[in-house]
N, C-alpha and C positions, 0 to 999 in steps of 0.2 A: 504493499500499500505506498504510494506516494503523496504526502500532504504538499500545498503549495500557499505560500502565505498570499493572503488576500489583501489585497490594495486595498486601503478605508477613502482616500481622495484620489484625485486624478494627479499623475505625478507634473511634477511644475514644468512648464512651458522652457525651453531650452535659453532664451532669452534672461530669465530671471534665476536660471540656476547659472548660467556665465557670473551675473552681478554678484551671484551671492559666492563663489567664488573668490570672485575679484574681491571683497570686500573682507573675505575672510583673509586672507593672502596678508592684504593690510594692513589689517589688526596684529595679523603674528607678527610683521616684518614689526610694527611697533612695540609689541607686548614681547612677544620673544615667551610666549608662556600660555599654555591653556586657560591658567585663572582669569587672566587678564583679559583675553580675547573675548573666553562668553561673559566675561562680567561687563568689557565696554559693548559689545553688539545688542545684550539683552538689556541694558542700562536706559531710560531717557534722556536724553540730555536738551537740556534748556536752548541751547544755541541751534539744535537742530528742531527741537519741538514734535521728538519721535525718538523713537527706539531706532538705533542705527542699521539694526539687520532688516526690518521692516523696510525702511525708507530707500536701502540700497538695491533691495529685490525689484520695488516700486518702479523703478526707473534708472535711467543713466544719469537724469540729474542728480536723481536722490543719491546712487553710487556717488557721483561727484562733489558733493557737498558732506557725505561724510568721512571719504579720501582726503577734504580739503581741512576736516576738522582735526585726523590723525596727523596732517601734517604742521598746524599750530601747534596742536598739543606737542610732536615733538622738537618744534625751536622752544617752547616753555622750559623743555627738561634739563 
């Protein structure tokens, strides 16, 4: 008997998947560790008025805004 895992939601569109990968890579370069990446991507930031992960996945403009925030944070560090 073979069991197949059922997908509960449709797969993420390719463009959203690409942006998700890009934002995770950008955050990883900045924080260099899973804990910081996860906290950053899943914490609402006033400068973005959103969760970075959700904003980045929505559009290329959202991804750019999140990457810009990461660059600004790097300059302040």
